[in-house]
N, C-alpha and C positions, 0 to 999 in steps of 0.2 A: 704420496703415491701419485704417479702420473695418471691423468685421465685417459680412458681408452681411445678417445677421439684424437688425442694429441699424437703427433708424429714427430719424433726427435729429428729426423732428417729435414722436415719442413722448418722446424725451429732453427736448425743450424744454417739452412739456406737463407732464412730471413735475417739472421745475425751476420751473414757474410762469411761464415766459417766453412761452408761446403759449396762446391760448384753446382750450378744449376743442372748440368747433365749427369751428375753423380760421378764424374771422373772417368767414365767409360765412353770413348768415342771410336767410331769406325769410319774409315774413309768412305766417301760417297760412292755407291755402285760396287762396293767390295763383294757383297754376297751375290750379286747378279752374275758376276763372271767367275765366281769361286769354283764351281764344278768344272768349268772348262780348263782353268789353270791347274787344278789338281789332277785331272786326267792327262794333261800334257806332261806333268812331272813324273807320274808313276810309269813303270815299265809295262810293256804289253804282256799279257798272260793269255795265250790262245787256249790253254787247257781249261780256263774258266768260262770261255765262251761256248764250248761244246755243251750240248744238252745231256749227253749220256756220259756218266762217270765210268771210268774203267774199273772193272771188278777185279780185286786182288784175290788170289786163292786164300781160303781160310785155313790157318794152320791148326794143328791138333790142340795146341795150348789155347788158342783163341776160342775153340769150341768147348773146351773143358773148363776154362777159367771161371765162368760164372758158377758152375757146380762146386768147384773146389772152394771158392770164396764162401758160398752158402754153407758148405759143410764146416768150414773153419768157424764161421759165425755161430752155427748151432753148437759146435764143440765148445766155443768160448762161453756161450750162454750157459751150457750145462755145467762147465767148470765153475763159473761164477755162482750159480745156484748151489752147487755142492759146497763151495766155500762159505756162503752165507748160512747154509744149513749147519755146517760144522761149527762156525763161530757163534751161532745162536745157542749152542749147548744142548740142543735137543737130539743130537746124533748119538745113537746107542752103539756101543762097541759090541761086537760079537764075543761071546765067551771064548777063552783060549782053548778050552777042551773041544770046541767044535772044529778047530783046525788040527788035523792029525799031525802035521809037521811040527807045530808048536807044542802039542801035547807030548809028542815023542821027545822033543828037546827038553821039556821041563822035567820029564821023568829020568833023564840021564843024570848020573851022579856027578859027572864032570861039570855040568851046568850048575848044580847045587854048590859044589866046592869053589868054582870059579867066580860065580856072580852073587850067590846068596850068602854063603858062609863068610865071605870076606867082609860083608857089611853088617852082620848080625853078631852082637856080643852075647855072652852067656846071660848077662843081666837083662838084656832085651827079651830073651827067651823066658827067663824067670818072670818078668813083668807080664808077658802075654799069657803065661800059664796061670798066674794069679788072677788076671782079668777074666779068664774064661772058666775058672774054677777047676782046673786040672792039676792042682798042686799036690804032689804026693807028700806023705808025712815023713818019709825017710830021706829027704833031700839033704845033700851036704852043702851047707852054707859057706864052707871054706872056699869054694870056687868063685865066690863073688867078692873076694877081698880085693883091695886096691892093686896088689901086685899080680893079679891074674891077667893074662893077656891071651889073645887069640893064637899066638904062636905056640904056647905051651899046650893048647888043646889038640892040635893036629901036627902030624909029622911032615906034611907036605908044604911046599912053598906056595903061597897064594899070590895071584897077580895083583899088582897095585894099580 
């Protein structure tokens, strides 16, 4: 490991591998006349020499823009917090019977035939009845045979 006091550039100069000036040279008097040469090259800009800046009229968008951006920022933060709350699994869904439109839709027979009856077999109903203890004694077990299908149970065509 190199000693802290050792300088690699000094070692390279001593070995003749590096130039004594470090390879960077500037002609003599270059920076003394630099400002004068640069101002001669650049074009004149009289509007920069005046002390008073001309005031442009402020448009409606220029006046409202900061408030719109701030409102968008707060809306984004609110949406982000709602998403984090939902993804955390702590969001409680309201019961369906508290929404009158959903409750009315669930009570309709068309909803039952179109969305529920198409996915539930008689065997599923039998299993649920057994689990909950609502099994009547006079049930006909022939409906649970292998050749029983949902099409023989109802006369209407169910959507697929």
